[in-house]
Residue frames relative to the residue before (quaternion, step in Angstrom):
aa qw qx qy qz dx dy dz
X 1.0000 0.0000 0.0000 0.0000 0.00 0.00 0.00
X 0.3663 -0.7646 0.4837 0.2174 3.61 -0.67 1.07
X 0.6990 -0.4951 0.3222 0.4030 3.55 -1.31 0.38
X 0.6269 0.5586 -0.3487 0.4163 3.60 1.00 -0.78
X 0.6633 0.4955 -0.2979 0.4752 3.54 0.96 -0.91
X 0.6378 0.5368 -0.3276 0.4447 3.59 1.00 -0.86
X 0.6602 0.5033 -0.3031 0.4678 3.58 0.93 -0.90
X 0.6723 0.4964 -0.3135 0.4508 3.58 0.88 -0.86
X 0.6349 0.5116 -0.3309 0.4750 3.58 1.07 -0.67
X 0.6257 0.5331 -0.3302 0.4639 3.58 1.01 -0.77
X 0.6539 0.5067 -0.3093 0.4691 3.55 0.98 -0.89
X 0.6487 0.5272 -0.3174 0.4477 3.56 1.01 -0.84
X 0.6337 0.5250 -0.3253 0.4658 3.58 1.01 -0.83
X 0.6550 0.5188 -0.3096 0.4539 3.57 0.89 -0.96
X 0.6847 0.4938 -0.2845 0.4544 3.56 0.99 -0.82
X 0.7734 0.4094 -0.1872 0.4463 3.56 0.99 -0.85
X 0.4877 0.6732 -0.4511 0.3249 3.62 1.14 -0.28
X 0.5087 -0.6930 0.4407 0.2585 3.54 -1.17 0.65
X 0.6878 0.3884 -0.3217 0.5220 3.58 1.01 0.70
X 0.5947 -0.6084 0.4061 0.3335 3.54 -1.22 0.47
X 0.0156 -0.7671 0.6413 0.0061 3.54 -1.12 0.77
X 0.1883 0.7454 -0.6321 0.0969 3.53 -0.93 0.91
X 0.2830 -0.7627 0.5676 0.1264 3.55 -1.20 0.62
X 0.1179 -0.7884 0.6029 0.0315 3.55 -0.99 0.94
X 0.3265 -0.7036 0.5846 0.2381 3.54 -1.15 0.65
X 0.7474 -0.4257 0.2623 0.4374 3.54 -1.28 -0.01
X 0.6683 0.4732 -0.2950 0.4924 3.58 1.22 -0.40
X 0.5117 -0.6724 0.3829 0.3734 3.55 1.35 0.27
X 0.4210 0.6749 -0.4934 0.3518 3.58 1.14 0.57
X 0.4581 -0.6903 0.4969 0.2585 3.54 -1.07 0.84
X 0.1767 -0.7961 0.5743 0.0720 3.56 -0.83 1.06
X 0.7943 0.0389 -0.0165 0.6061 3.58 1.19 -0.47
X 0.0424 -0.7896 0.6100 -0.0505 3.55 -1.10 0.81
X 0.1865 -0.8458 0.4873 0.1113 3.61 -0.17 1.19
X 0.7544 -0.4230 0.2636 0.4273 3.54 -1.36 0.16
X 0.6034 0.5578 -0.3584 0.4430 3.61 0.98 -0.78
X 0.6769 0.4805 -0.2952 0.4730 3.60 0.85 -0.94
X 0.6419 0.5257 -0.3182 0.4586 3.56 1.02 -0.80
X 0.6920 0.4935 -0.2896 0.4401 3.57 0.83 -1.01
X 0.7482 0.4166 -0.2326 0.4610 3.59 0.91 -0.84
X 0.6942 0.4447 -0.2824 0.4905 3.59 1.15 -0.48
X 0.3841 -0.7206 0.4855 0.3122 3.55 1.17 -0.62
X 0.6507 0.4758 -0.3121 0.5028 3.58 1.30 0.17
X 0.3917 -0.7313 0.5126 0.2214 3.56 -0.81 1.04
X 0.6695 -0.4879 0.3720 0.4187 3.54 -1.30 0.31
X 0.6174 0.5686 -0.3478 0.4179 3.60 1.02 -0.78
X 0.7073 0.4567 -0.2627 0.4713 3.60 1.07 -0.71
X 0.7316 0.4373 -0.2247 0.4722 3.57 1.21 -0.46
X 0.6611 0.5329 -0.3169 0.4226 3.58 0.88 -0.95
X 0.7776 0.3112 -0.2638 0.4785 3.54 -1.01 0.93
X 0.6956 0.4157 -0.2637 0.5233 3.58 1.28 -0.18
X 0.6113 -0.5182 0.4353 0.4102 3.55 -1.27 0.35
X 0.5554 -0.6178 0.4436 0.3363 3.55 -1.03 0.80
X 0.6664 0.5160 -0.2994 0.4472 3.59 1.13 -0.65
X 0.5213 0.6408 -0.4176 0.3784 3.59 1.24 -0.30
X 0.7702 0.3188 -0.1713 0.5252 3.57 0.97 -0.85
X 0.7744 0.2413 -0.1322 0.5698 3.56 1.26 -0.42
X 0.0425 -0.8488 0.5269 0.0052 3.60 0.53 1.17
X 0.6174 0.5698 -0.3465 0.4172 3.60 1.20 -0.39
X 0.4606 0.6827 -0.4557 0.3378 3.61 1.22 -0.14
X 0.5233 -0.6292 0.4654 0.3371 3.61 -1.11 0.61
X 0.2678 -0.8368 0.4531 0.1506 3.55 0.25 1.32
X 0.6928 0.4762 -0.3005 0.4505 3.60 0.75 -1.01
X 0.6777 0.5008 -0.2962 0.4497 3.58 0.85 -0.97
X 0.6949 0.4821 -0.2813 0.4534 3.58 0.84 -1.00
X 0.6338 0.5293 -0.3305 0.4570 3.58 1.00 -0.81
X 0.6644 0.4955 -0.3019 0.4710 3.59 0.93 -0.87
X 0.6345 0.5335 -0.3297 0.4518 3.57 1.01 -0.83
X 0.6811 0.4822 -0.2854 0.4713 3.57 0.86 -0.95
X 0.6535 0.5283 -0.3171 0.4396 3.58 0.93 -0.89
X 0.6378 0.5231 -0.3374 0.4535 3.59 1.00 -0.74
X 0.6427 0.5072 -0.3244 0.4737 3.59 1.05 -0.71
X 0.6400 0.5176 -0.3227 0.4674 3.59 0.98 -0.81
X 0.7149 0.4621 -0.2640 0.4536 3.58 0.88 -0.91
X 0.7759 0.3664 -0.1884 0.4777 3.58 0.84 -0.95
X 0.3209 -0.7762 0.4876 0.2381 3.55 1.17 -0.49
X 0.6016 0.5543 -0.3547 0.4529 3.57 1.18 0.49
X 0.6292 -0.5406 0.4072 0.3822 3.55 -1.26 0.44
X 0.0860 -0.7496 0.6503 0.0880 3.54 -1.30 0.45
X 0.1544 -0.7966 0.5828 0.0447 3.54 -1.19 0.58
X 0.0553 -0.7711 0.6327 0.0442 3.55 -1.16 0.63
X 0.2553 -0.7844 0.5521 0.1211 3.56 -0.68 1.15
X 0.6089 -0.5492 0.4282 0.3798 3.55 -1.23 0.50
X 0.6046 0.5606 -0.3598 0.4368 3.59 1.17 -0.50
X 0.6680 0.4579 -0.2964 0.5062 3.59 1.18 -0.51
X 0.7611 -0.0240 0.0570 0.6457 3.54 0.99 -0.95
X 0.4260 -0.7614 0.4138 0.2599 3.62 -0.26 1.23
X 0.8030 -0.0906 0.0732 0.5845 3.60 1.00 -0.69
X 0.3809 -0.6788 0.5748 0.2527 3.52 -1.32 0.44
X 0.7738 0.1933 -0.0954 0.5957 3.56 0.92 -0.97
X 0.4203 -0.6958 0.5218 0.2587 3.58 -1.05 0.74
X 0.1134 0.8011 -0.5698 0.1438 3.53 0.42 1.29
X 0.4915 -0.6244 0.5119 0.3264 3.57 -1.16 0.63
X 0.2418 -0.7498 0.5920 0.1699 3.55 -1.22 0.48
X 0.4552 -0.7037 0.4840 0.2518 3.56 -1.26 0.35
X 0.4669 0.6713 -0.4473 0.3622 3.57 1.20 0.47
X 0.6368 -0.5260 0.3789 0.4174 3.61 -1.16 0.41
X 0.5609 -0.6209 0.4285 0.3409 3.57 -1.06 0.72
X 0.5692 0.5995 -0.3807 0.4143 3.57 1.24 -0.36
X 0.5119 0.6645 -0.4125 0.3553 3.60 1.26 -0.16
X 0.4543 -0.7378 0.4099 0.2851 3.55 1.25 -0.29
X 0.6434 0.4708 -0.3514 0.4908 3.62 1.18 0.35
X 0.4319 -0.7246 0.4844 0.2317 3.56 -1.00 0.86
X 0.8092 0.1298 -0.0310 0.5722 3.57 0.99 -0.87
X 0.6866 -0.4530 0.3703 0.4315 3.53 -1.31 0.29
X 0.3173 -0.7311 0.5747 0.1859 3.55 -0.88 0.98
X 0.1097 -0.8531 0.5093 -0.0279 3.57 -0.73 1.08
X 0.2127 -0.6844 0.6793 0.1580 3.49 -1.29 0.72
X 0.1365 -0.8074 0.5723 0.0443 3.57 -0.92 0.93
X 0.1072 -0.7723 0.6240 0.0522 3.56 -0.98 0.91
X 0.1793 -0.7762 0.6003 0.0703 3.57 -0.97 0.93
X 0.0469 -0.8335 0.5488 -0.0432 3.57 -0.39 1.27
X 0.3697 -0.7362 0.5170 0.2323 3.62 -0.70 1.02
X 0.1906 -0.7444 0.6301 0.1115 3.56 -1.05 0.83
X 0.1044 -0.8456 0.5235 0.0039 3.57 -0.44 1.21
X 0.0477 -0.7385 0.6711 0.0448 3.48 -1.36 0.52
X 0.8211 -0.0413 -0.0294 0.5685 3.57 -0.63 1.16
X 0.6838 -0.5284 0.2542 0.4342 3.55 0.98 1.04
X 0.6106 0.5068 -0.3647 0.4872 3.57 1.23 0.32
X 0.4074 -0.6968 0.5337 0.2524 3.57 -0.94 0.91
X 0.1262 -0.8262 0.5482 0.0322 3.55 -0.50 1.20
X 0.7930 -0.0019 0.0100 0.6092 3.61 1.22 -0.39
X 0.2915 -0.7284 0.5893 0.1928 3.54 -1.31 0.22
X 0.2472 -0.7496 0.5998 0.1312 3.53 -0.91 1.02
X 0.1318 -0.7920 0.5948 0.0394 3.56 -0.76 1.08
X 0.1205 -0.7778 0.6126 0.0717 3.56 -0.90 0.92
X 0.1892 -0.7658 0.6096 0.0781 3.52 -1.11 0.84
X 0.0858 -0.8018 0.5910 0.0223 3.59 -0.58 1.16
X 0.3767 -0.7137 0.5489 0.2178 3.55 -0.95 0.94
X 0.0403 0.8083 -0.5827 0.0743 3.59 -0.41 1.23
X 0.1938 0.8205 -0.5156 0.1528 3.56 1.17 0.60
X 0.6579 0.5131 -0.3176 0.4506 3.57 0.88 -0.93
X 0.6514 0.5178 -0.3143 0.4569 3.58 0.92 -0.92
X 0.6746 0.5038 -0.3016 0.4474 3.57 0.90 -0.92
X 0.6468 0.5133 -0.3236 0.4620 3.58 1.00 -0.81
X 0.6473 0.5137 -0.3173 0.4653 3.58 0.95 -0.89
X 0.6756 0.4904 -0.3050 0.4583 3.58 0.92 -0.87
X 0.6366 0.5151 -0.3322 0.4681 3.58 0.99 -0.77
X 0.6517 0.5072 -0.3196 0.4647 3.57 0.95 -0.84
X 0.6376 0.5186 -0.3271 0.4664 3.56 1.04 -0.78
X 0.6628 0.5044 -0.3067 0.4608 3.58 0.92 -0.89
X 0.6444 0.5117 -0.3192 0.4700 3.57 1.02 -0.79
X 0.6439 0.5198 -0.3203 0.4610 3.56 1.03 -0.80
X 0.6432 0.5103 -0.3166 0.4750 3.56 1.01 -0.84
X 0.6459 0.5202 -0.3207 0.4575 3.58 0.98 -0.86
X 0.6550 0.5015 -0.3150 0.4694 3.60 1.00 -0.80
X 0.6326 0.5244 -0.3305 0.4643 3.55 1.02 -0.79
X 0.6428 0.5173 -0.3147 0.4692 3.54 1.04 -0.83
X 0.6409 0.5195 -0.3215 0.4647 3.55 1.02 -0.83
X 0.6493 0.5049 -0.3187 0.4711 3.58 0.95 -0.85
X 0.6429 0.5333 -0.3206 0.4466 3.57 1.04 -0.78
X 0.6958 0.4635 -0.2585 0.4839 3.57 1.19 -0.59
X 0.6863 0.5041 -0.2655 0.4520 3.59 1.26 -0.27
X 0.4794 -0.6300 0.5304 0.3033 3.50 -1.21 0.60
X 0.4947 -0.7174 0.4094 0.2701 3.55 -0.72 1.07
X 0.6980 0.4767 -0.2826 0.4534 3.61 1.03 -0.66
X 0.8136 0.3038 -0.1276 0.4791 3.57 0.73 -1.09
X 0.4308 -0.7195 0.4511 0.3053 3.60 1.17 -0.46
X 0.5797 0.5519 -0.3992 0.4472 3.60 1.22 -0.03
X 0.7354 -0.4041 0.2825 0.4649 3.60 -1.27 0.02
X 0.3721 -0.7030 0.5492 0.2562 3.54 -1.11 0.65
X 0.7289 -0.4514 0.2802 0.4317 3.57 -1.27 0.19
X 0.6362 0.5436 -0.3403 0.4288 3.60 0.95 -0.82
X 0.6830 0.4699 -0.2904 0.4779 3.56 0.90 -0.92
X 0.6351 0.5395 -0.3364 0.4387 3.58 0.95 -0.86
X 0.6873 0.4785 -0.2946 0.4603 3.58 0.84 -0.93
X 0.6083 0.5402 -0.3526 0.4624 3.59 1.10 -0.58
X 0.6589 0.4848 -0.3003 0.4905 3.58 0.99 -0.86
X 0.6374 0.5232 -0.3303 0.4592 3.60 0.99 -0.79
X 0.6417 0.5237 -0.3217 0.4588 3.58 0.96 -0.85
X 0.6736 0.4925 -0.2974 0.4640 3.59 0.90 -0.91
X 0.6793 0.4878 -0.2935 0.4632 3.56 0.92 -0.90
X 0.6358 0.5222 -0.3319 0.4615 3.57 1.04 -0.73
X 0.6200 0.5287 -0.3306 0.4762 3.60 1.06 -0.75
X 0.6381 0.5148 -0.3199 0.4747 3.58 1.01 -0.83
X 0.6528 0.5127 -0.3144 0.4607 3.58 0.95 -0.88
X 0.6417 0.5253 -0.3296 0.4512 3.61 0.93 -0.80
X 0.7002 0.4727 -0.2693 0.4623 3.56 1.03 -0.78
X 0.8306 0.2538 -0.0927 0.4870 3.55 0.81 -0.98
X 0.4452 -0.6966 0.4638 0.3184 3.61 1.18 -0.26
X 0.4300 0.6882 -0.5213 0.2640 3.54 -1.26 -0.41
X 0.5887 -0.5633 0.4440 0.3727 3.55 -1.15 -0.66
X 0.0935 0.7675 -0.6307 0.0659 3.53 -1.23 0.59
X 0.0147 -0.8148 0.5790 -0.0253 3.57 -0.84 0.95
X 0.1975 -0.7526 0.6181 0.1123 3.53 -1.33 0.43
X 0.1342 -0.7612 0.6293 0.0807 3.55 -1.08 0.79
X 0.0850 -0.7422 0.6607 0.0735 3.54 -1.13 0.76
X 0.1064 0.7960 -0.5924 0.0644 3.59 -0.91 0.80
X 0.0389 -0.7806 0.6213 0.0561 3.52 -1.23 0.48
X 0.5866 -0.5959 0.4335 0.3361 3.51 -1.29 0.40
X 0.4555 -0.7104 0.4737 0.2520 3.54 -0.83 1.04
X 0.8652 0.0280 -0.0454 0.4986 3.54 -1.09 0.90
X 0.1765 0.8259 -0.5214 0.1225 3.59 1.00 0.75
X 0.5765 0.5906 -0.3793 0.4183 3.59 1.11 -0.60
X 0.6314 0.5338 -0.3317 0.4543 3.57 1.06 -0.74
X 0.6149 0.5400 -0.3488 0.4567 3.57 1.09 -0.71
X 0.6593 0.4975 -0.3007 0.4769 3.58 0.95 -0.88
X 0.6843 0.4935 -0.2919 0.4504 3.56 0.90 -0.91
X 0.7229 0.4535 -0.2533 0.4556 3.58 0.95 -0.87
X 0.8190 0.2648 -0.1065 0.4977 3.58 0.88 -0.97
X 0.5540 -0.6093 0.4014 0.4008 3.60 1.21 -0.32
X 0.6318 -0.5853 0.3697 0.3486 3.53 -1.23 0.54
X 0.5730 0.5766 -0.3941 0.4289 3.61 1.10 -0.50
X 0.6566 0.4795 -0.2947 0.5022 3.56 1.00 -0.86
X 0.6372 0.5391 -0.3278 0.4426 3.57 0.97 -0.85
X 0.6539 0.5010 -0.3109 0.4741 3.59 0.96 -0.82
X 0.6357 0.5206 -0.3291 0.4654 3.58 1.02 -0.77
X 0.6221 0.5340 -0.3320 0.4665 3.59 1.02 -0.78
X 0.6606 0.5085 -0.3116 0.4560 3.59 0.89 -0.89
X 0.6592 0.4974 -0.3126 0.4694 3.59 0.95 -0.84
X 0.6556 0.5115 -0.3095 0.4613 3.58 0.96 -0.86
X 0.6511 0.5133 -0.3181 0.4598 3.58 0.95 -0.85
X 0.6400 0.5249 -0.3222 0.4594 3.57 0.99 -0.83
X 0.6572 0.5078 -0.3112 0.4620 3.58 0.97 -0.83
X 0.6527 0.5164 -0.3195 0.4530 3.58 0.96 -0.82
X 0.6828 0.4744 -0.2925 0.4724 3.57 0.88 -0.91
X 0.6168 0.5628 -0.3487 0.4256 3.60 0.99 -0.79
X 0.6537 0.5122 -0.3113 0.4620 3.59 1.14 -0.58
X 0.6497 0.5220 -0.3042 0.4613 3.58 1.26 -0.38
X 0.6983 0.5050 -0.2840 0.4203 3.59 0.94 -0.89
X 0.5323 -0.6209 0.4819 0.3144 3.54 -1.31 0.43
X 0.6457 -0.5389 0.3751 0.3899 3.54 -1.26 0.40
X 0.6851 0.4830 -0.2910 0.4612 3.60 1.09 -0.62
X 0.5670 0.5839 -0.3869 0.4334 3.60 1.26 -0.14
X 0.2698 -0.7332 0.5948 0.1896 3.57 -1.27 0.38
X 0.0998 -0.8026 0.5880 -0.0114 3.52 -0.62 1.24
X 0.0925 0.8301 -0.5398 0.1044 3.56 -0.64 1.09
X 0.4326 -0.6562 0.5501 0.2820 3.51 -1.33 0.35
X 0.3123 -0.7774 0.5245 0.1516 3.54 -0.72 1.13
X 0.6814 -0.4206 0.2941 0.5219 3.55 1.21 -0.44
X 0.8112 0.1554 -0.1354 0.5472 3.56 -1.02 0.77
X 0.7536 -0.3208 0.2722 0.5050 3.55 -0.79 -1.08
X 0.5412 0.6298 -0.3951 0.3930 3.60 1.22 0.31
X 0.0963 -0.7993 0.5931 -0.0031 3.56 -0.94 1.00
X 0.1823 -0.7749 0.5972 0.0986 3.56 -1.28 0.41
X 0.1063 -0.7823 0.6120 0.0474 3.53 -1.17 0.66
X 0.1999 -0.7658 0.6047 0.0895 3.55 -0.80 1.08
X 0.0920 -0.8109 0.5779 -0.0071 3.57 -0.73 1.13
X 0.1756 -0.7987 0.5667 0.1005 3.63 -0.06 1.21
X 0.8458 0.1627 -0.1208 0.4935 3.55 -1.25 0.54
X 0.5741 0.5799 -0.3674 0.4462 3.58 1.07 0.75
X 0.3248 -0.7409 0.5496 0.2087 3.61 -0.67 1.05
X 0.6907 -0.5100 0.3172 0.4028 3.55 -1.25 0.45
X 0.6222 0.5572 -0.3492 0.4247 3.60 0.96 -0.81
X 0.6836 0.4594 -0.2854 0.4901 3.59 0.93 -0.89
X 0.6130 0.5588 -0.3475 0.4373 3.57 1.06 -0.73
X 0.6715 0.4911 -0.3094 0.4606 3.57 0.98 -0.76
X 0.5740 0.5433 -0.3837 0.4776 3.59 1.19 -0.37
X 0.6245 0.5110 -0.3240 0.4939 3.55 1.08 -0.77
X 0.6122 0.5608 -0.3440 0.4387 3.59 1.01 -0.80
X 0.6633 0.4931 -0.3054 0.4729 3.58 0.97 -0.81
X 0.6142 0.5327 -0.3489 0.4661 3.60 1.03 -0.71
X 0.6516 0.5113 -0.3077 0.4683 3.56 0.99 -0.89
X 0.6559 0.5250 -0.3163 0.4405 3.56 0.89 -0.93
X 0.6872 0.4619 -0.2832 0.4840 3.57 0.96 -0.84
X 0.6118 0.5488 -0.3552 0.4453 3.60 1.02 -0.71
X 0.6933 0.4639 -0.2659 0.4832 3.54 1.06 -0.76
X 0.8232 0.3596 -0.1426 0.4156 3.57 0.72 -1.08
X 0.5832 0.6319 -0.3866 0.3332 3.60 1.09 -0.47
X 0.7895 0.1958 -0.0978 0.5734 3.59 1.07 -0.70
X 0.4247 -0.6977 0.5084 0.2727 3.62 -0.73 1.00
X 0.4513 -0.6622 0.5251 0.2867 3.55 -1.25 0.45
X 0.2423 -0.7654 0.5801 0.1376 3.56 -0.85 1.00
X 0.0901 0.7879 -0.5984 0.1139 3.55 -0.65 1.18
X 0.8536 -0.0691 0.0180 0.5161 3.55 -0.77 1.10
X 0.7282 -0.4498 0.2275 0.4643 3.55 0.97 0.95
X 0.6455 0.4881 -0.3205 0.4923 3.58 1.27 0.13
X 0.2996 -0.7283 0.5875 0.1860 3.58 -1.03 0.85
X 0.1104 -0.8092 0.5768 0.0180 3.55 -0.57 1.18
X 0.2659 -0.7649 0.5610 0.1715 3.64 -0.49 1.13
X 0.0319 -0.7975 0.6017 -0.0300 3.56 -0.93 0.96
X 0.0066 -0.7664 0.6421 0.0196 3.56 -1.06 0.78
X 0.2344 -0.7759 0.5720 0.1258 3.56 -1.28 0.30
X 0.2520 -0.7136 0.6303 0.1733 3.52 -1.28 0.56
X 0.1357 -0.8134 0.5654 0.0176 3.56 -0.95 0.96
X 0.0830 -0.7715 0.6290 0.0476 3.53 -1.08 0.83
X 0.0989 -0.8194 0.5640 0.0278 3.58 -0.96 0.85
X 0.0079 0.7700 -0.6379 0.0078 3.54 -1.21 0.62
X 0.2057 -0.7865 0.5718 0.1105 3.56 -1.18 0.54
X 0.5589 -0.5910 0.4651 0.3495 3.55 -1.23 0.55
X 0.1203 0.7766 -0.6083 0.1111 3.54 -1.01 0.81
X 0.6652 -0.4830 0.3741 0.4293 3.54 -1.26 0.31
X 0.7319 0.3809 -0.3016 0.4779 3.56 -0.85 0.97
X 0.6074 0.4883 -0.3613 0.5119 3.58 1.27 -0.23
X 0.3169 -0.8272 0.4295 0.1758 3.61 -0.21 1.24
X 0.8145 -0.0377 0.0434 0.5772 3.62 1.04 -0.62
X 0.6867 -0.5145 0.3264 0.3965 3.54 -1.27 0.29
X 0.5534 0.6013 -0.4029 0.4121 3.62 1.15 -0.43
X 0.6332 0.5221 -0.3287 0.4674 3.57 1.04 -0.78
X 0.6211 0.5466 -0.3361 0.4501 3.56 1.03 -0.78
X 0.6457 0.5053 -0.3101 0.4812 3.59 0.98 -0.83
X 0.6570 0.5173 -0.3098 0.4525 3.58 0.94 -0.88
X 0.6484 0.5111 -0.3170 0.4668 3.58 1.03 -0.78
X 0.6481 0.4948 -0.3208 0.4819 3.59 0.98 -0.80
X 0.6331 0.5306 -0.3213 0.4629 3.57 1.08 -0.75
X 0.6355 0.5190 -0.3236 0.4712 3.57 1.03 -0.80
X 0.6462 0.5075 -0.3164 0.4741 3.60 1.01 -0.80
X 0.6179 0.5473 -0.3368 0.4530 3.59 1.06 -0.77
X 0.7005 0.4520 -0.2809 0.4756 3.60 0.86 -0.87
X 0.5718 0.5567 -0.3775 0.4697 3.56 1.21 -0.45
X 0.6292 0.5281 -0.3249 0.4687 3.57 1.04 -0.81
X 0.6534 0.5058 -0.3168 0.4657 3.58 1.00 -0.78
X 0.6604 0.5073 -0.3157 0.4548 3.59 0.96 -0.84
X 0.6801 0.4894 -0.2856 0.4651 3.56 1.13 -0.63
X 0.7404 -0.4336 0.2242 0.4621 3.58 1.22 0.16
X 0.4512 -0.7080 0.4279 0.3348 3.61 1.31 0.02
X 0.7794 0.3247 -0.2672 0.4645 3.54 -1.41 0.10
X 0.6311 0.4713 -0.3538 0.5044 3.56 0.86 1.02
X 0.3726 -0.7019 0.5630 0.2271 3.55 -1.36 0.29
X 0.0412 -0.7923 0.6086 -0.0148 3.57 -0.94 0.92
X 0.2627 -0.7604 0.5770 0.1408 3.55 -1.01 0.90
X 0.4134 -0.6749 0.5459 0.2749 3.54 -1.11 0.69
X 0.0081 0.8047 -0.5911 0.0542 3.58 -0.61 1.13
């Protein structure tokens, strides 16, 4: 096969490959522009070759691209940029559904030095369309995040479960030990909840628990962690909150729960709650002790007649 045929085949391959190929010299002038680049940019090789890449594409990241090219010229080695680092170099349209959540074609870029007599005279840049890969990965990450969220949530009420709550309490307690300040915990449960289940049935009981969780969730702050400890018992972590303020929150919770009966299946179910509170202080060795103190205060509230808030002092 003669040289002419070999060159023409090489040119044909470059034109027909399913990824972008263009070549830049050290002055950022375009020396080659293949069919992929032409089709996706809307600019033919005749309009691009011989001009600075920034003349036709002023939106390109000039500083980043210049540094990338310069490193290849100086080091004479390949360079790579993933869509995860920079989603795209050129704002090309993609052929994926708009529900994929990406505005432009996601691109992997390879920078290949072209040498002559051991000197880098130009850099060949390839553009690979990885939009599908990026969408699949994003969907996978979103699915994993949702699974993690479900793992952290109580299946009945939708608030944090005990495992997640204790993890947040452990982290916050560690922060308090390091930096000081205030931190409080409230434990509360619904008074005589077994009677509600026995009298009205578990379906009504579950509805009461969901309603109570929704009412309390409207009272707490965004920085607080509200979780279900199990059964009819709930917990609230209050960062940066002294015990006195925490007990004011306890009263808000008690009134949110008890002031209005829950209507379920045409029946009004009266519900009240007992609340116990404790705060971090010098001498409390770990967060488990804090939970135990709040629990002791909760049972003190029950012994005193229920439907009240008691602080551990």
